[in-house]
C-alpha positions as CSV (number, residue, x, y, z in Angstrom):
1,M,142.6,118.8,73.8
2,V,141.8,115.1,74.1
3,M,141.5,115.5,77.8
4,M,138.9,118.2,77.3
5,F,136.8,115.9,75.0
6,V,137.1,113.1,77.6
7,C,135.9,115.5,80.3
8,Q,132.9,116.7,78.3
9,A,132.0,113.2,77.3
10,W,132.2,112.1,81.0
11,E,130.0,115.0,82.1
12,R,127.4,114.1,79.4
13,L,127.5,110.5,80.5
14,E,127.0,111.5,84.2
15,K,124.1,113.7,83.2
16,A,122.4,111.0,81.1
17,E,122.9,108.5,84.0
18,H,121.3,110.9,86.5
19,E,118.3,111.5,84.2
20,R,117.8,107.8,83.6
21,E,118.0,107.2,87.4
22,L,115.3,109.8,88.0
23,A,113.1,108.3,85.3
24,L,113.6,104.8,86.8
25,R,112.6,106.1,90.3
26,T,109.5,107.8,88.9
27,E,108.5,104.6,87.1
28,L,109.1,102.5,90.2
29,I,106.9,104.9,92.3
30,R,104.2,104.7,89.6
31,Q,104.4,100.9,89.5
32,E,104.1,100.7,93.3
33,K,101.0,102.9,93.3
34,L,99.5,100.7,90.7
35,E,100.2,97.6,92.8
36,Q,98.6,99.3,95.8
37,L,95.6,100.1,93.6
38,A,95.4,96.4,92.5
39,R,95.6,95.2,96.1
40,R,92.9,97.6,97.2
41,F,90.8,96.4,94.3
42,D,91.3,92.8,95.4
43,R,90.3,93.6,98.9
44,K,87.1,95.4,97.8
45,A,86.3,92.7,95.3
46,A,86.5,90.1,98.0
47,M,84.3,92.1,100.3
48,R,81.7,92.6,97.5
49,E,81.8,88.9,96.6
50,T,81.1,88.0,100.3
51,W,78.3,90.6,100.4
52,L,76.8,89.1,97.2
53,S,77.1,85.5,98.5
54,E,75.3,86.6,101.7
55,N,72.6,88.3,99.8
56,Q,72.1,85.3,97.5
57,R,71.8,83.1,100.6
58,L,69.3,85.5,102.2
59,V,67.3,85.7,99.0
60,S,67.2,82.0,98.6
61,Q,66.0,81.6,102.3
62,V,63.4,84.4,102.3
63,G,62.2,83.9,98.7
64,R,60.8,87.1,97.4
65,C,62.0,90.2,99.3
66,T,62.7,93.8,98.5
67,I,66.2,95.1,98.4
68,S,65.6,98.0,96.1
69,S,68.2,100.2,97.8
70,S,70.7,97.3,97.3
71,Y,70.3,97.6,93.6
72,Q,71.6,101.1,93.7
73,V,74.6,99.9,95.7
74,L,75.1,97.1,93.2
75,F,74.9,99.5,90.3
76,Y,77.4,101.9,92.0
77,M,79.8,99.0,92.7
78,S,79.6,97.9,89.1
79,I,80.5,101.4,87.9
80,C,83.4,101.5,90.4
81,L,84.7,98.2,89.1
82,T,84.4,99.5,85.5
83,A,86.4,102.6,86.4
84,V,89.1,100.7,88.2
85,R,89.3,98.3,85.2
86,A,89.6,101.2,82.8
87,V,92.4,102.9,84.8
88,L,94.3,99.6,85.1
89,S,93.9,98.8,81.4
90,I,95.3,102.2,80.4
91,T,98.3,101.7,82.6
92,C,98.9,98.1,81.3
93,V,98.8,96.4,84.7
94,P,99.2,92.6,84.5
95,P,96.2,91.7,86.6
96,I,93.7,93.3,84.1
97,E,92.5,90.0,82.9
98,R,91.7,88.9,86.5
99,I,90.0,92.2,87.2
100,S,87.9,91.9,84.0
101,A,86.9,88.4,85.0
102,Q,85.9,89.5,88.5
103,K,83.8,92.4,87.0
104,E,82.0,89.9,84.7
105,E,81.4,87.6,87.6
106,F,80.1,90.5,89.7
107,T,77.8,91.6,87.0
108,F,76.5,88.0,86.6
109,N,75.8,87.8,90.3
110,I,73.9,91.1,90.2
111,V,71.7,89.7,87.4
112,L,71.3,86.5,89.4
113,I,70.1,88.3,92.5
114,F,67.8,90.4,90.4
115,L,66.2,87.3,88.9
116,L,65.9,85.6,92.3
117,V,64.1,88.7,93.7
118,S,61.9,89.3,90.7
């Protein structure tokens, strides 16, 4: 009788251990995907910062110039940054503060370019 209770308890323990292992694997995969998303964001943010710096340099050299299609691109990039920030804030990824700061800096640079061109 005691042996039967021990066997049943052992089976429940193994089942619980297996379920926990599956949950941990799922969470690990989710975290890895979020890390990849954050790395991709960093690469794109760096590219956009370079692009903004180049445009600021060009605008300061040329003075007044028209880059109206660039405003649409800047607006689209701002929307993308907002979307990435929203996804990362929902999933509680640690670099959310850095991403928020980059978005604010990006928005500031857009306004600065607009003021330089206007």
